[in-house]
C-alpha positions as CSV (number, residue, x, y, z in Angstrom):
1,M,-17.8,0.2,11.2
2,P,-20.7,-2.3,10.7
3,G,-22.4,-3.1,14.0
4,G,-20.6,-0.3,15.8
5,R,-17.0,-0.2,17.2
6,L,-15.4,-3.3,18.5
7,T,-15.7,-3.8,22.3
8,Q,-12.9,-4.7,24.6
9,Q,-14.5,-8.2,25.0
10,E,-14.5,-8.6,21.2
11,R,-10.8,-7.6,21.1
12,Q,-10.0,-10.3,23.7
13,Q,-11.8,-12.8,21.5
14,I,-9.7,-11.7,18.5
15,A,-6.5,-12.1,20.5
16,L,-7.6,-15.6,21.6
17,G,-8.5,-16.5,18.0
18,L,-5.1,-15.4,16.8
19,A,-3.4,-17.4,19.5
20,D,-5.3,-20.5,18.4
21,G,-4.2,-19.9,14.8
22,L,-7.6,-19.1,13.5
23,A,-8.0,-17.3,10.1
24,Y,-9.4,-13.8,10.1
25,A,-12.6,-15.0,8.4
26,E,-13.2,-17.6,11.1
27,I,-12.7,-15.0,13.9
28,A,-15.1,-12.7,12.0
29,R,-17.7,-15.4,11.7
30,R,-17.6,-16.1,15.4
31,L,-18.0,-12.4,16.3
32,D,-20.5,-11.8,13.5
33,R,-18.4,-9.1,12.0
34,P,-17.1,-8.5,8.5
35,T,-13.7,-10.1,7.8
36,S,-12.4,-6.7,6.7
37,T,-13.1,-5.3,10.2
38,I,-11.0,-8.0,11.8
39,T,-8.2,-7.7,9.3
40,R,-8.1,-3.9,9.7
41,E,-8.2,-4.2,13.5
42,V,-5.3,-6.6,13.7
43,M,-3.1,-4.9,11.1
44,R,-3.4,-1.5,12.6
45,N,-2.5,-2.9,16.1
46,G,0.7,-4.8,15.6
47,G,-0.2,-7.6,13.2
48,P,-1.2,-11.2,14.0
49,T,2.0,-12.0,16.0
50,A,2.0,-8.8,18.2
51,Y,-1.7,-8.1,18.6
52,R,-2.8,-7.4,22.2
53,A,-6.4,-6.7,23.1
54,D,-5.7,-4.2,25.9
55,L,-3.2,-2.2,23.9
56,A,-5.5,-2.2,20.8
57,H,-8.5,-1.0,22.9
58,R,-6.5,1.9,24.5
59,A,-5.1,2.9,21.1
60,T,-8.6,3.1,19.7
61,E,-9.8,5.2,22.6
62,R,-6.8,7.6,22.0
63,R,-7.6,7.9,18.3
64,A,-11.3,8.6,19.1
65,H,-10.3,11.2,21.7
66,R,-7.8,12.8,19.3
67,R,-10.4,13.1,16.5
68,K,-12.9,14.6,18.9
69,H,-10.5,17.3,20.1
70,T,-8.6,17.9,16.9
71,P,-9.0,21.6,15.8
72,P,-10.1,22.5,12.3
73,R,-7.6,21.8,9.6
74,G,-5.0,24.5,9.1
75,Q,-3.5,25.6,5.8
76,G,-0.8,23.0,6.1
77,A,-3.2,20.0,6.2
78,P,-4.5,18.4,2.9
79,A,-8.0,19.8,2.6
80,Q,-10.6,17.3,1.3
81,G,-12.8,19.6,-0.8
82,H,-15.1,18.3,-3.5
83,G,-17.8,17.8,-0.9
84,R,-16.1,14.8,0.5
85,D,-17.1,13.2,3.9
86,D,-14.0,13.5,6.1
87,E,-14.9,10.5,8.2
88,A,-15.5,8.4,5.0
89,V,-12.1,9.5,3.7
90,R,-10.4,8.5,6.9
91,E,-12.1,5.1,6.9
92,Y,-10.9,4.6,3.3
93,E,-7.4,5.6,4.1
94,E,-7.3,3.1,6.9
95,A,-8.6,0.3,4.6
96,F,-6.1,1.1,1.9
97,T,-3.3,1.3,4.6
98,T,-4.3,-2.1,5.8
99,L,-4.2,-3.6,2.3
100,L,-0.7,-2.2,1.8
101,M,0.5,-3.6,5.1
102,Q,-0.8,-7.0,4.0
103,Q,1.3,-6.7,0.9
104,G,4.4,-6.3,3.2
105,L,4.8,-2.5,3.7
106,P,5.6,-1.3,7.3
107,K,2.6,0.5,8.9
108,M,4.0,4.1,8.7
109,T,5.2,3.6,5.2
110,A,1.8,2.3,4.2
111,R,0.1,5.3,5.8
112,V,2.4,7.8,4.0
113,L,1.9,6.1,0.6
114,T,-1.9,6.1,1.1
115,C,-1.9,9.8,1.9
116,L,0.0,10.5,-1.4
117,F,-2.4,8.2,-3.4
118,V,-5.5,10.0,-2.2
119,A,-4.1,13.6,-2.5
120,D,-5.6,15.2,-5.6
121,A,-2.3,16.8,-6.4
122,G,-0.5,13.5,-6.0
123,S,2.0,15.3,-3.8
124,L,2.5,16.6,-0.2
125,T,5.2,18.2,1.9
126,A,6.7,16.6,4.9
127,A,4.8,19.2,7.1
128,E,1.5,18.3,5.5
129,L,2.1,14.6,6.1
130,V,3.1,15.2,9.7
131,Q,0.0,17.3,10.4
132,H,-2.4,14.9,8.6
133,L,-1.0,11.7,10.2
134,Q,-0.3,13.3,13.6
135,V,3.2,11.7,13.8
136,S,6.7,12.9,14.2
137,P,8.8,14.4,11.3
138,A,11.3,11.5,11.9
139,S,8.7,8.9,11.2
140,V,7.7,10.6,8.0
141,S,11.3,11.0,6.9
142,K,12.0,7.3,7.5
143,A,8.9,6.2,5.5
144,I,9.8,8.6,2.7
145,G,13.3,7.2,2.5
146,F,12.0,3.7,2.1
147,L,9.5,4.6,-0.5
148,E,12.0,6.6,-2.5
149,A,14.5,3.7,-2.4
150,Q,11.7,1.4,-3.8
151,G,11.0,3.8,-6.7
152,L,7.5,4.5,-5.5
153,I,7.9,8.2,-5.0
154,R,10.1,11.1,-6.1
155,R,10.9,14.4,-4.4
156,E,11.2,17.9,-5.8
157,R,11.5,21.4,-4.4
158,D,8.6,23.8,-5.0
159,E,8.7,27.5,-5.5
160,R,9.0,28.0,-1.7
161,R,12.1,25.7,-1.6
162,R,10.1,23.1,0.3
163,E,10.6,19.4,-0.5
164,R,7.4,17.9,-2.0
165,Y,6.9,14.2,-2.4
166,F,5.1,12.9,-5.5
167,V,3.5,9.7,-6.7
168,D,3.4,9.7,-10.5
169,D,0.5,8.3,-12.5
170,D,2.6,5.4,-13.6
171,V,3.8,4.5,-10.1
172,W,2.0,1.1,-10.2
173,Y,3.7,0.4,-13.6
174,Q,7.1,1.2,-12.0
175,S,6.3,-0.9,-9.0
176,T,5.2,-3.8,-11.2
177,I,8.3,-3.6,-13.3
178,A,10.5,-3.7,-10.2
179,S,8.5,-6.7,-9.0
180,A,8.9,-8.6,-12.3
181,R,12.7,-7.9,-12.2
182,G,12.8,-9.4,-8.7
183,V,11.1,-12.5,-9.9
184,A,13.6,-12.7,-12.8
185,K,16.4,-12.5,-10.2
186,V,14.8,-15.5,-8.4
187,A,15.0,-17.5,-11.7
188,E,18.6,-16.5,-12.3
189,T,19.6,-17.5,-8.8
190,A,17.7,-20.8,-8.9
191,R,19.3,-21.7,-12.1
192,Q,22.8,-21.1,-10.7
193,G,21.9,-23.8,-8.1
194,V,21.3,-26.4,-10.8
195,S,25.0,-26.4,-11.8
196,V,26.1,-26.3,-8.2
197,L,24.0,-29.2,-7.1
198,G,24.4,-31.3,-10.2
199,P,21.8,-31.4,-13.1
200,S,20.7,-35.0,-12.3
201,T,19.9,-34.5,-8.7
202,P,16.4,-34.0,-7.2
203,A,17.3,-30.7,-5.7
204,A,18.5,-29.4,-9.1
205,A,15.3,-30.5,-10.7
206,R,13.3,-28.6,-8.1
207,L,15.4,-25.5,-8.7
208,E,15.0,-25.8,-12.4
209,N,11.3,-25.9,-12.0
210,I,11.4,-22.8,-9.9
211,A,13.6,-21.1,-12.5
212,R,11.2,-22.0,-15.3
213,F,8.2,-20.9,-13.4
214,S,9.8,-17.6,-12.4
215,D,11.0,-16.9,-15.9
216,F,7.5,-17.4,-17.2
217,I,5.9,-15.2,-14.6
218,S,8.4,-12.4,-15.0
219,E,8.1,-12.3,-18.8
220,S,4.3,-12.4,-18.6
221,I,4.2,-9.5,-16.0
222,L,6.6,-7.4,-18.1
223,R,4.7,-8.0,-21.3
224,A,1.3,-7.2,-19.7
225,A,2.6,-4.1,-17.9
226,E,4.0,-2.7,-21.2
227,Q,0.7,-3.5,-23.0
228,V,-1.4,-1.9,-20.3
229,R,0.9,1.2,-20.1
230,E,0.6,1.7,-23.8
231,V,-3.2,1.6,-23.7
232,L,-3.7,3.7,-20.5
233,Y,-0.9,6.3,-20.8
234,T,-0.4,6.9,-24.6
235,K,-2.0,10.2,-25.5
236,P,-3.7,10.6,-28.9
237,E,-1.5,12.2,-31.5
238,A,-2.4,15.7,-32.6
239,S,-3.0,16.5,-36.2
240,S,-1.2,19.4,-37.9
241,G,-4.1,21.6,-37.1
242,G,-3.6,21.1,-33.4
243,T,-6.5,18.6,-32.8
244,A,-6.4,14.9,-32.4
245,E,-7.0,12.9,-35.5
246,S,-10.4,11.2,-35.6
247,C,-10.9,7.6,-36.4
248,P,-12.3,7.2,-40.0
249,D,-14.2,4.1,-39.0
250,C,-15.8,5.6,-35.8
């Protein structure tokens, strides 16, 4: 963390800034810290409405103590490999988790999804998630249920009959499609209000504008997602000889 770890006094200033309705950037400027540091600190400790300096400080001390005394990873933990720096990976996971929380995901759900994103295999078992995150199986199970309901992950049984949870390469495509359909539903519902409230009323005009805007956004997202998917995920066709055809103009 730039400038070292946050002190208890700095956390108290963060709490006061949040109580005064200050933006993260303004709190960061006053503490001479990066905005990302303040954002991550608040989101990992309850969010802007539940942040408490004393609890946040104790939680940080517990995390530091746990890392210091955590034994070497066992076979059930996702090994980093590839010469990666474990501490750098942990910091990245925290940053990605914070981003997902800002997008509306609950904290544990965001942590589980981040773990799956950064796993080279794109899959982990419940036991591996429990060990890596140091949380209860019930917490992992609840997060998995939410992610599966949103279509962000899928589950399969491996050769040892263990459930494995996967994020596919096109998970962001599936998420984007679901989001676009949600926007289309907003348009549909807004347009229903036009007939209910009367076409010539100010409220109906407002709802019609919402419907038109939502229609345009939904159609644009769907079109862009299909175009990007075609470019990124379409594999080159193989020739009859078993090799991809070359471009005659290349």
